[in-house]
N, C-alpha and C positions, 0 to 999 in steps of 0.2 A: 300183473301179469305185463299189463299192458307198459306201468309205468318201469316195467325193469329192461324192457325194449327200449323204452327210445334213450335209456340209459344209455344203457350199451353202444344203439347208435349212433347218440353223443361224445362216448369216448371210441371209438374206433374213427369216427370223422376229425376226433383231436388229435390220434398219433396219424390219422392216414396223414393229412394239412401239414400239424406240426410238423413234420418229418421232410416238404420240399425244404432244397433250399434251389435262391434260384442271386446266379449271378452277371455278373454282366462278360464279353468275350468281346475279342477281336476282332475291329466288324472286317480287318481286313487280312485276319488270317483263314489258314486253313478249316475248309469242312470236308472230313469228305465219314461223315452217317453214312449212308449209302450211295447209289451210282445213279440218284435221280436228280435232276439236273439242276446248280444250286447258287451261294452264295460269291462262293469260289471263281465254278465259269463264269459269270457275267462276268463278273470283276477280267478274268481273266480273259474271255471277247472284249469285251471294249477296250481295256488297252489293247491287244493290238493292234485291230482296229485304227484306229485314233491313231497310235505310231502309225504305222504304217503307210494310212490314208496323206496325216504328216510329210510324211518322208517320199511319198510317190514324185520321182520327177517334174509331171507333168502338175499336178499340184501344185510345187514349192510356187510355180512356175504363172500358177495363172491367181492364186495368193498372195505372190512375189507385189504387186504393185497396188492390188484393192480385197478387200474383203463381199465372193462370194455372195449371192441368198441361196439357201438353203432352207425347205423343207423334208422332212423326214415323214416315211408311210412307217403304219406296224407294222410291226414287222410280220412275217408271220407262220406258223405255230404248226407245224408238222410233221411233231410230237405226237407220242399216247400218253403223254402228261401234259395236263394243269400248269400252262409258264406262263406269266405273269409278263410277255414281252415287251410289257410299253415298261419297264423298269430298265430294258436293255437299251431300250430307245435312249430312254433319257442319261440313260451313264454318257453312252459314247455319245448324246448331243448337249449332251454338258459340261461334257472334256472336249469338244474340238471348238465350243463358240468359248471356254476358258481358254485354250490356245489365241484366240485374239485371229485367228486368221478366216472366220467364214460368222454370216449374222445369219437366223434364221426367222422366217414366220411359221406359228400352228396353226397347222389346216385345222389342230382339236380343235376347236374352241373359232369358228370362224362363224357360224351358228349366234354363240352368246355375240360375239361384237356386230353381226347385223342384226341384231337386234338392236344394243346398245345406240349401234349408230342410228336405226329408225328412230331412239327415242328422241333419241338427240337431234337430231331433222325435223320428224314431223309431228309429235309430242305436241311443241309451242309450250311446253315447262323448262324447255332451255334457250340460259340468249344468242341468238344464233351468232352471236360475236365471239362467242368461246365454245361455240358451237364443232366439234370435229368434222368434216363436210365432207362423202361418199366420194373415193376415188381415187381417193390422194394416194394407197399402201403401195407395196414398192412389192414387183413380183419377184416368186422364186426365179435362178436361175438355173438351180438344177435340185433333182430329187435324189435321196440319202436311201435304199431298202432293201429288201430282205428276210432273210427266211433260216429257221432253227428251226430241223430235223433228224433224225434220227435211225440205228438201227440197233437192236433190242436182241439180245440171242441170250438160250440157257440152256444149257445142260447138263442133268445132275444138279450137285449142289452148287456150282460157279455161275456165275451171270455176269455178262461181258455187254456194256452200252454202250455206243459210237454214237456222236455229238455233231453232228459237224451242221455249221452256222455262216453264213456265203450273203455279204451283203457288196451292192455296187450305187456306183454312183453316175445320175444322170444326167447327162448335156439336155436342158425344155429344149432348146430352141433345134438343137440339132437331133436327139434322139440318142447319141452315140455315148456309147460305154465311158466314160473318162476313167472311173477307177473300177474296181473289183481286187473281189478278198476272200477269200475262209478259213477259218480257223476251225481244227474237226479239234475234239476233246474225246476220251477212248475213257470207258470206268471201267472196271470189274470190280467184283467183288465173291467169295469164292464162304461157306458154310460153314464148320468145325462138324462131326461126325455128332455132333453133340448138338450144331443145330447153333453155336454158340455167336 
């Protein structure tokens, strides 16, 4: 009897795993699986924010003769979902770096950099002629930061989710907000009578 159950389990496992079909999709394609924040939303937000920042007249003027140094603060997730806001930050930062208009300092690795500089300058294991000296890093002039929030409502078989992404660029010397914009996304899902 035990052998029959084991054999039956193996056959069912093979049938279930044998039915799986995996294929590559278009990473830039529109995904509309549900109302949760997804890859299409991330791509739309990043493109909108970068395009708007790069075309804003005062920013065009600031970046016409030089590449200002910026640091990006982590985007605050004010939604009820677990959203990897670091992915949004990374995409926006990559697009801005690749525009050739800005330079960035990475505040997320400051502790690792400090440890490496301490090792180079204090361990006695690194040739002093090749050790990077402390106190020569360039300070950021601007801080890019933002929030992602949502309002979700349900009524019967309909679910409506409104997302708002706000981003700002602050001049660290003056405290002035040099640029700000927001992108709104609304997603709706309706279930049929049979829940399909």
